[in-house]
C-alpha positions as CSV (number, residue, x, y, z in Angstrom):
1,M,-193.7,-10.8,285.3
2,A,-192.3,-13.1,286.3
3,K,-193.2,-15.2,283.2
4,G,-191.6,-12.8,281.1
5,I,-195.4,-11.3,280.2
6,A,-194.7,-7.0,279.3
7,V,-197.3,-5.2,282.2
8,V,-198.0,-1.4,281.9
9,S,-200.0,0.8,284.3
10,F,-201.7,3.9,282.7
11,D,-204.1,6.9,284.1
12,S,-203.2,5.8,287.5
13,D,-200.6,3.9,288.5
14,V,-200.1,0.4,290.8
15,N,-197.1,-1.0,292.4
16,C,-196.3,-4.3,290.5
17,R,-195.9,-2.9,286.7
18,Q,-192.2,-2.0,284.6
19,L,-193.9,0.7,283.2
20,F,-196.8,4.2,283.7
21,I,-198.5,6.3,281.1
22,N,-198.8,9.3,282.9
23,Q,-200.8,12.1,281.5
24,A,-199.2,14.9,283.0
25,V,-197.0,15.9,285.0
26,T,-198.1,17.8,288.4
27,E,-196.5,20.8,287.9
28,V,-196.6,21.5,283.8
29,I,-200.6,21.3,285.0
30,G,-200.4,23.9,287.8
31,R,-198.0,25.9,285.2
32,S,-199.8,25.5,281.8
33,Q,-203.3,26.9,283.7
34,I,-201.4,30.3,284.5
35,Q,-200.4,30.3,281.0
36,E,-203.0,29.8,279.2
37,L,-204.7,32.7,281.0
38,G,-202.8,34.7,281.4
39,K,-202.6,35.2,278.0
40,E,-206.5,35.7,277.8
41,M,-205.8,38.1,280.2
42,G,-202.7,40.4,279.1
43,Y,-200.9,39.7,281.2
44,K,-202.9,42.4,283.8
45,G,-205.9,41.9,286.3
46,E,-207.5,40.3,289.1
47,F,-207.9,36.5,289.3
48,A,-209.2,34.2,291.6
49,I,-209.2,30.5,291.8
50,L,-212.3,28.3,292.5
51,S,-210.4,24.8,293.3
52,A,-212.4,21.8,295.3
53,A,-212.5,21.3,298.9
54,S,-209.4,23.1,301.0
55,T,-207.5,19.6,301.1
56,A,-207.9,17.6,298.2
57,T,-203.8,17.0,297.6
58,N,-204.4,17.3,293.6
59,Q,-205.9,20.5,294.3
60,N,-203.9,22.0,296.2
61,A,-200.6,20.9,294.1
62,W,-201.5,22.3,291.7
63,I,-201.8,26.1,293.1
64,K,-198.1,25.8,293.9
65,F,-196.9,25.5,291.0
66,M,-199.9,27.7,290.1
67,K,-197.9,30.3,292.9
68,A,-194.3,29.5,291.8
69,E,-196.1,30.5,287.4
70,L,-196.8,33.8,289.2
71,K,-193.4,35.2,290.3
72,L,-191.9,34.8,286.6
73,P,-191.4,38.5,285.7
74,K,-194.1,38.8,283.0
75,Y,-197.4,38.0,285.5
76,K,-196.5,41.1,287.7
77,N,-199.4,43.2,286.6
78,M,-201.5,40.1,287.4
79,K,-202.7,39.4,290.6
80,L,-204.3,36.7,292.6
81,V,-206.9,38.3,294.7
82,K,-208.3,34.9,297.2
83,I,-208.3,31.5,296.2
84,Y,-211.9,29.8,296.9
85,Y,-214.1,26.5,297.6
86,G,-216.6,25.0,296.3
87,N,-216.3,21.6,297.8
88,D,-216.6,20.2,294.2
89,D,-220.9,21.0,294.5
90,P,-222.3,22.3,292.1
91,K,-224.3,25.0,294.2
92,D,-221.9,25.7,296.6
93,S,-219.3,25.9,293.8
94,L,-222.5,28.6,292.1
95,Q,-222.6,29.9,295.1
96,A,-218.4,30.7,295.4
97,T,-218.0,32.4,291.8
98,E,-221.2,35.0,292.4
99,S,-219.2,35.6,295.9
100,M,-216.4,36.5,294.1
101,L,-217.2,38.4,291.7
102,Q,-219.0,40.6,294.1
103,A,-216.3,40.8,296.4
104,Y,-214.0,42.0,293.9
105,P,-216.0,44.2,290.7
106,N,-212.6,44.3,289.2
107,L,-211.7,41.0,288.5
108,K,-210.5,39.9,285.2
109,G,-210.0,36.1,285.3
110,I,-211.5,32.9,287.1
111,E,-209.1,29.8,287.4
112,S,-210.6,26.7,287.9
113,P,-209.0,23.0,288.1
114,T,-211.7,20.9,288.8
115,T,-214.4,20.2,286.0
116,V,-217.0,20.4,288.8
117,G,-215.7,24.2,289.2
118,I,-215.2,25.1,286.1
119,S,-218.1,24.2,285.0
120,S,-220.4,25.9,287.7
121,A,-218.5,29.3,287.0
122,A,-219.2,28.9,283.7
123,Q,-223.3,28.4,284.1
124,Y,-223.0,31.6,286.7
125,L,-220.8,33.1,283.7
126,S,-222.9,32.3,280.7
127,N,-226.2,33.8,282.2
128,S,-224.1,37.4,283.8
129,K,-223.5,40.7,283.1
130,Y,-219.8,39.1,283.1
131,K,-220.1,36.7,279.9
132,G,-217.7,37.7,277.3
133,K,-215.8,40.4,280.3
134,V,-214.3,38.0,282.8
135,V,-211.6,35.3,281.5
136,L,-212.2,31.5,282.6
137,Q,-209.3,28.7,282.6
138,G,-209.3,25.7,283.9
139,L,-210.0,21.9,284.0
140,G,-213.0,20.2,282.2
141,L,-214.9,17.8,280.7
142,P,-216.1,17.7,276.8
143,S,-220.1,16.9,277.9
144,Q,-219.8,19.8,280.5
145,M,-218.1,22.2,278.5
146,K,-219.0,22.3,275.2
147,K,-222.6,24.7,275.1
148,Y,-220.0,27.0,277.4
149,L,-217.5,27.2,274.5
150,L,-220.8,27.4,271.4
151,N,-222.0,30.0,273.6
152,N,-218.3,31.9,273.6
153,T,-218.5,31.8,277.7
154,L,-215.0,31.2,277.3
155,K,-212.6,30.3,274.8
156,N,-211.0,27.6,275.4
157,F,-210.2,25.5,279.0
158,A,-208.4,21.6,279.1
159,L,-207.9,18.2,280.6
160,W,-206.1,15.4,278.9
161,N,-206.9,13.4,276.1
162,P,-207.7,9.8,276.8
163,E,-207.6,9.0,273.5
164,D,-204.2,9.7,273.5
165,L,-203.5,8.6,276.9
166,G,-204.6,4.8,275.2
167,Y,-202.5,5.3,272.1
168,L,-199.9,5.4,274.6
169,A,-199.9,2.8,276.4
170,G,-201.2,0.2,273.6
171,Y,-197.2,1.0,272.2
172,A,-195.4,1.4,275.7
173,A,-197.0,-2.5,275.6
174,S,-196.3,-2.9,272.3
175,A,-192.5,-2.4,272.9
176,L,-191.8,-3.8,275.6
177,A,-193.6,-7.0,274.7
178,S,-191.8,-6.9,271.5
179,G,-188.2,-6.4,273.5
180,D,-187.9,-3.0,271.9
181,I,-187.4,-1.1,275.3
182,K,-187.2,-3.2,278.5
183,G,-189.0,-0.6,280.8
184,K,-185.2,1.1,281.5
185,V,-185.2,5.0,282.2
186,G,-183.2,6.9,279.2
187,E,-185.6,4.0,277.1
188,S,-186.8,6.0,274.4
189,F,-190.0,4.3,271.7
190,T,-192.0,5.7,268.9
191,A,-195.4,6.0,270.0
192,G,-197.1,6.6,266.4
193,K,-198.6,9.8,265.6
194,L,-197.4,10.9,269.1
195,G,-193.7,10.3,268.2
196,K,-191.2,9.6,270.2
197,Y,-190.7,9.7,273.9
198,T,-188.5,9.0,276.9
199,I,-188.3,7.2,279.8
200,V,-188.3,8.5,283.0
201,K,-187.2,8.7,286.4
202,G,-191.2,8.9,288.0
203,A,-192.1,8.9,292.2
204,G,-193.6,5.5,291.9
205,G,-190.5,4.0,288.9
206,P,-189.9,4.4,285.5
207,E,-192.8,6.3,283.9
208,V,-193.7,8.0,280.3
209,V,-195.7,12.1,280.0
210,L,-198.3,12.1,278.0
211,G,-197.0,15.6,276.9
212,P,-198.5,19.2,278.4
213,P,-202.7,19.2,279.2
214,F,-205.0,19.2,275.7
215,L,-206.5,22.1,274.7
216,F,-209.9,22.2,274.2
217,T,-211.4,24.7,271.7
218,K,-215.2,24.9,269.9
219,K,-212.8,23.4,266.3
220,N,-212.5,19.8,269.0
221,V,-214.7,20.3,271.9
222,A,-217.2,18.3,269.4
223,K,-214.6,15.2,268.8
224,F,-214.9,14.0,272.3
225,N,-217.4,12.4,274.1
226,F,-216.6,12.3,277.9
């Protein structure tokens, strides 16, 4: 940087850079999960959360904003009955899924913001009487979730698109290197097909946020190999 070299971090931040390309904002991740779940549940009924460990910082931060979203009037007929913890272990997550379905026979939805949790819940639902009756939403990997999309265990799931994240980082680095931007809050640049982005103030300094989590569906899941 002292020599005038543009330094951009993405995915995970570093302490010496001009700009960080952030895949998504914590609040947006949490709220968007409930927004998608609500749509599929028709904004009514009981649901449970299948988290990772009770001490997982990111999980707890997302759940905090899920609860905040639930306070909005349109969710008045939706009820979070309990938060279960699968400890990001497939066996524990399967057991937690079974436990919540037994404990709450009227359960209409499961929200799992962990890739291990959502894939384990999908595995359980796909071989049970609850398939097609209990809505499943969360953050998952295409490689793990594709078969459950194709067999109609769930309609969609979310994560961030790593291709778009790299694409945006490339354009940001180019804009910095060419002098089109200086990496200051409030500056804007155009990232090709992704459009215009504005630099905002982040926890570690100036950053650009890719956007809300990406939704994977039957139509697009085959395009991704991670």
